[in-house]
C-alpha positions as CSV (number, residue, x, y, z in Angstrom):
1,M,-136.9,169.6,-72.2
2,N,-137.6,172.2,-74.8
3,A,-135.3,175.0,-75.6
4,P,-136.6,178.5,-74.6
5,A,-138.2,180.6,-77.2
6,F,-136.2,183.4,-78.7
7,E,-138.4,186.1,-77.1
8,E,-137.9,184.5,-73.7
9,V,-134.1,184.5,-74.1
10,R,-134.2,188.1,-75.6
11,Q,-136.2,189.4,-72.6
12,R,-134.0,187.6,-70.0
13,T,-130.9,188.9,-71.6
14,Y,-132.3,192.4,-71.8
15,D,-133.2,192.3,-68.0
16,V,-129.7,190.9,-67.1
17,L,-128.1,193.8,-69.1
18,A,-130.2,196.3,-67.1
19,K,-128.8,194.8,-63.9
20,V,-125.3,195.1,-65.4
21,Q,-125.9,198.8,-66.2
22,E,-127.0,199.4,-62.6
23,K,-123.9,197.7,-61.2
24,L,-121.7,199.8,-63.5
25,R,-123.1,203.1,-62.3
26,S,-120.6,205.7,-61.2
27,D,-121.8,206.3,-57.6
28,W,-118.4,205.1,-56.2
29,L,-116.2,206.9,-58.7
30,Y,-115.2,209.7,-56.4
31,D,-114.4,207.9,-53.2
32,D,-110.9,206.9,-52.1
33,Q,-111.4,203.3,-53.2
34,G,-112.7,204.2,-56.7
35,P,-111.1,203.0,-59.9
36,S,-108.0,204.5,-61.6
37,H,-108.4,206.8,-64.6
38,E,-107.7,203.9,-67.0
39,Q,-110.4,201.9,-65.2
40,V,-112.9,204.7,-65.4
41,E,-112.3,204.8,-69.2
42,A,-112.8,201.1,-69.5
43,L,-116.0,201.3,-67.4
44,D,-117.3,204.0,-69.7
45,E,-116.5,201.8,-72.7
46,A,-118.3,198.9,-71.1
47,R,-121.3,201.0,-70.3
48,K,-121.5,202.0,-74.0
49,H,-121.3,198.4,-75.1
50,V,-124.0,197.3,-72.7
51,A,-126.3,200.2,-73.8
52,A,-125.7,199.2,-77.5
53,A,-126.5,195.6,-76.7
54,R,-129.8,196.6,-75.0
55,A,-130.7,198.8,-77.9
56,A,-130.1,195.9,-80.3
57,L,-132.3,193.7,-78.2
58,R,-135.1,196.3,-78.2
59,K,-134.9,196.3,-82.0
60,A,-135.3,192.5,-81.9
61,A,-138.5,192.7,-79.9
62,P,-141.7,191.6,-81.6
63,V,-143.7,194.3,-83.2
64,P,-147.0,194.9,-81.3
65,G,-149.8,193.1,-82.9
66,S,-147.6,190.8,-85.0
67,V,-148.0,187.1,-84.8
68,V,-144.9,185.3,-83.4
69,P,-144.7,181.7,-84.7
């Protein structure tokens, strides 16, 4: 079995992080079962890290028209 190509892994990871961002949305922040203030701050930090990871993966995408070995 061959290892997946970098681009395949990059795209899968990018897609998974998009799902993580969706799960971390703040729709439930204001109900009675929502997180504490400290948890809200931690969630905000996690969202920033996920966004930064997705941005880094976008940078690693192949340039249109380039030849990927």
